[in-house]
N, C-alpha and C positions, 0 to 999 in steps of 0.2 A: 755617676758617683763612682769614686775610686774605693778599692778595698784596702784594709790594712791587714798585712801579713806579718805576724811575729816570728822570728826564727831565733831559738835559744838553745843553748847547749845546757843540759842538766844532769846532775848526778841523779842516782835512784832515789835519794831522798829530797829531790827538788830543788838543790843548790845550784844557783846559776852564776854565783860571784866568781869572778876572774878565772875563767876557763883558758885563757890563752897565754898568761905569763905570771911569773912570780911577783912582780911589781905591779901588776895590772890593777888591783883593787884590794888594798890592805885595810881598809876600814875595819873597825871593830877587832883588830888583831888577827884577821884572816890570814892563815899562814899555808894554804893549800894551793896557792895561785899556780895556774899551768896544768891543772889536773887533766884537761881534756886533750892536750897536745899528744901523749903517747897513743891515743885511740885513732888518730888520723889514718885513713887508707884510701884506696883509689875508689871504692864504693862510695864513701862519704863525699869525696871530692866530686864525684860524677852527679850524686844527688844534689849537692849544694850548687853545682854549676848550672843545673837544668834551668833555673829561673833567673840566672844572672843576665843582666842587661834589659830585662823585660819589665823591671820595676825601676822606681826611684827609691831613694833611700831616706829613711827618717831616724835620726839619732837624737838621745839625750846629749847634754854637754859633755859628760865624762867619757862616754864611748866614742863620741865624735873625736875628742882630743886623742884618745888612745889610738883610734884608727889613723888618724892624721900623722901621728908620730912614727908610724909603721909604713903604710901602703905607699905613700908617695916617693919614699926612699928605696923601693925595692929595685934592685939591679938585674936579678935573675928573672928570666921569663917564667910567668905561671899564668894560669887561666883567669885569675882574679884581679891582678893589679890594674890591668887596664880598664876593666869594667868599673871597678871601685873609684879609681881616679876619674873616669870620664862620666859616670852617672850623675844625675842631679841629686843632690844632698840637701836635706832640710834639717834643721837644728833647732831644738827647742832649748831655750836659755834665758834667764833673767839677768845673767851677768856678762855675757859676751856682746860684742858690738860688731856691725859690719864695717869694713869688709871681712869676711872669714878667710883663714888662710888656704883652705884647700879648695881647689879650682871646682866651679859648679856648686857652690855651697850657698844657701840661703838662710837666713836667720829668721825664725819664728820667735819673735819676742812676746813678752806678755805672758798670760795665762796659758800653759801647754795644751790643756784639754780644748779650750775654745780656740786657739789657733790651729790645732790639728784637726779639729770637728770642721772648721772653715775649709781648710786644705782639702780634706776628704770630700767635701760636698762639690768640689770643683772638678770638672772633666779632666783627664790625664791618666797617666799610668798608676797602676796600683803602687801602694807605698810599703816597703819592707822595712821593719824595724830589726835591727841587729842589737843584741845585748839591751842596753839602755833600760835596765831594770825598774828604776823609778818612773820614768816615762810610761813603761808598760803597764806598770801597776795602776797608774793615773788613768791610762785608757780603758783598762780593764773595768774601773770602777764606774765608768760612764758608757760602758758597752760599745766602745768604738772599734774593737778587734774583730775582724771577720774569720781570721784563720790562724792557728798555731802550727808551725813547724817545730817539733821538739826533738833534738837530738839527745836522747836518753843513754847516758853512759852507764856501763856496769861497775859502779862504784859507789860507795856510801861514804860521804864526807863528815856528817855528824854536826857540822856548824857551817854557818855562812848564810848570806842572803838568799832567800828562796824565791822563786818566781811566783808561787800562790802562798802568800803568807797566812799564818793561822788565823789572825784578826782581820783579814781582808775581806772585801766583798766578794760574793760568789759569781763565777764567771757563768755558771749554768751548765746546762747540758751540752756536750760536744759530740760530733759524729766523726768517727775514724773515716777518712778518705783515701788514706795511702799509708803503707808502712814497708819499710825496707830495713834489713838488717845487715850491717856491715861484717867484714871478716874479724874485726876486733870486738865484736858483741854490742856495738852501738845501735839502738833501735832509733830509726828516723821515722817518727810518726807525724802525719798530718791530720789536724783536726778542724773541723768547721764547726761554726755555731749551729745548733741543731735546729 
């Protein structure tokens, strides 16, 4: 059975919305897009690079479209472009149709929780979820997540979509298995279900 590992950038107050760019996710009038960008450093790059290529990727539709609009078009060499382009990608969506535009992409249509549960039960590499907040919250509500890698940034945004909503289901007890602090004050913390 595969494991599902969620990788999320968060503010201290738990906001996960639009860490990468101003126009990334402006729903509900969110104006803080790109808040995580100034905190990138070599330590973070090394931490995020450790698992690259050892997992397959799992996306919700919005995050898949955001990544597809950026990564296949990168001309400058970096450690992430080839891995993201070459990895097997699964996308949960009720509105997309195959063929998907990004190479090595497979559509998981229908109910996301059911489709991901079936995928998780099959043999294969672990599944890494990047961003994809709505998908992550759905999977949390059905106890399908095995591990969280949280990049906790030293700022409070005060508004925005949070990873753990106030009215959501409890994830339960988690056990810290690793932590690294970057030179910019980001705490990269890995938690597994207790």
